[in-house]
N, C-alpha and C positions, 0 to 999 in steps of 0.2 A: 473549437480553439482554445486553449486557458491560455490568458497573456499575466505575465508580470510585470506591473509597467514601475517601474523604479520605487520597489517597494523598501520598504528601513522598517524594522523590530528592533527596538530595546526592550531590555529589561532593567527596569531602575536605570542606571546611568551607563549602561552597559549597552555598545551597540551591538545586537547579533548579525542583522541583513541591514548591507547600507545603499540602496539604490539599485538593486536586485532586480533586471529585467530578462522576461524570456517567453517566446511565443513558440507556444506548443499547437501544432496541428491535431484535429482529430484525429484518432487510432496510432499515434506514434508511442513508440517504444523508448522512452530516456530513462538516463540514469542520471542522477546527481552525483558528482565526485568533491571530493575538496577534503584539506585538513579536518580534525576532531574539534568541533567548535566553530564552526566555517558557518553552521547555520541552516545545515540539511534538513535536518528533522523539523525546524523552527519555521523551516519553508511548507511542508506540509502543514504543521499546526496553523500556522496565517491562512491557508488555504482551506481548510476545513472550519477555520473562525473561532480557534481555541484560544487565540492570541491577538489582540490589535492590531493595525499597522501603526505606524510612529508617521509614514507617510507611502505614499504612491497608492495604487490601487491593483487590486486583481479581478479579472474580467473572466466569463467561463462564457462564451457564447455570445459575448458583447452584453453580458448580464454582472453589473457591479455587486460584487461580494459587500454586502452590509448587512444591518440588523436586519432588515425586511426581506433580503435574499438569502439568507445561509441556511435556513431549512429547507428551501428549495434545491441550492445548490447541494446540499448533503445529503440529501436523497437520491442523487447522480452517481454517488463513490461510494467506496468500498476502500477501507484501510485497515491495513496490518501491521500494527507497531513491532517493533523489535522485539519487546519485553510484555506478556498477555499475563495480566493479572484479575481473572474474572471467577475465581475459586469454583472452578469444575471440578467434577471427581472422572468422569468416565471420556472417551474418546467421543464417541455417540454425543455426549451432551456438547460439547466443543462442536462437532460439526454442524449440530443443528440450533445452535445458540441464536446467531442474527434473525432465524426464521420464528424466533418467538416472541418478534416485534409485531404491531400491529401493522405495520405498513409493507412486513416483510411476509406475512402469514402467507399469502396467496403465490408466494415463489417457492414454498418448500418443495425441495427436490424427491423424486419417489428414493427405495432405499437403493435401486438397481444403477439409479445415475449417480447416487452417491460412490458404491462401489466401483462403477464405472472411473470417476475422477479419480478416487484414491488409484485404483490401480494404474494410470497414465502418471501418476506422481512418484510410483514405483512402490507402493504400498500395498499388502494384501487386503482383500475385504474383511478378513477375518480381525483386522485392527480396529474395528466399529465396536466389537466385542469385549474391546481393552479399559481398563483404568486408566489413567492417564501418570498416574506414576510406575507405570508396567511399561511403557514404551521409551524410545531415548529423546534426546534434545530435537535432533534433525527428523524423528520423523510427528513428535508431536508441530514442529514447525509446519511439515508440509500436511498434517491435516488443518492446521488453521487455514493456511493459502489454500485448500480444498474447500472450506467453507466460503471464503473471498468468490473463489470461482463459482461456486454454484449458487452465490447468488447474483450474479449476471449483472452487475452494476457497470456503466459504461466510462468509469473512467475508475481505476486501480491503485492506490496507492500503498506501495511496498517499504518497508525501513530494514533494510540489512536482510533481504529474505533468502539466503543464503549462507549466513554466519556458521549455521552449525550443520551444515551440509556436506555430505562428501561429492568427489565429482561429476559422477552419474546420476545422485539427487539433482545436483546443482545443472546437471544437464537437463532435466526431464522436465523441472520448474522451468527454465528460458525457454523450453519448446512449447510447452501450454501457454505462455507469454505468448510468441511469436503468433500460435495459433489463433489468436483471440482480434481478428479481424473486426476493425471496428472499434474497437474498445483502447481510449488509450491509457497506458499503463506510466505510471510516473514512479521509478524509484530510488532508494538513497543505497549507495552500496560501497565501502571498500574492496570487494573482492573483484579482482580484473576479470576472471572467470565471468564473472554474470555483466561488467561494462562491456565486454568485448563481444557479448553476445545480445546488445540492445541498439538498435537503431542510431542514437546519437547520445554523446556523451557529453555533461555539461559540468563546467567544474565552477563550484563555488569559491571564491576568495575568503578568506576570513578577514574580519572588519577590524580594523583599527582603533582601541581606543573603546 
């Protein structure tokens, strides 16, 4: 269970989130919607401990997010931001990037498992041998998602996961999310195709002032 309990976030004098509350049961697939600037991405940054709360609490399975717990809670999450700037050159580097960190090395997938995951996302296994500048934005988005799926965390955060995808690719990605039994998926999207495929839609209302 992820609980946002009347959380507020400010950037200097600007309110980004004000008294936002929601409860997300384990395993639920949720999409947060709302106008640009409403604080959807900020909600993820708060959950990951990247920005401080100006009010309220975030709890994961009853554990309050704070300086002492943020490391443990992050280790349970995978995050795919809308823009990736990792300075990598090849598709293979992108897929295996998270597994270079000490805490993830034991999770490193086999080549066959990687190729199977890519195929489920409508990507040919041969894409592994390409440079990132040789593939499309939609392909790159799905490669990054494959890396997140292969990491196998219990909570997945996706920021605009279908922004560069056609209908067939978006459907394939949504299907993979639905098949993750027991995995909590929180997403931010302006895409109605995606929102309609999630189990619940939560609208975030833009703060005034």
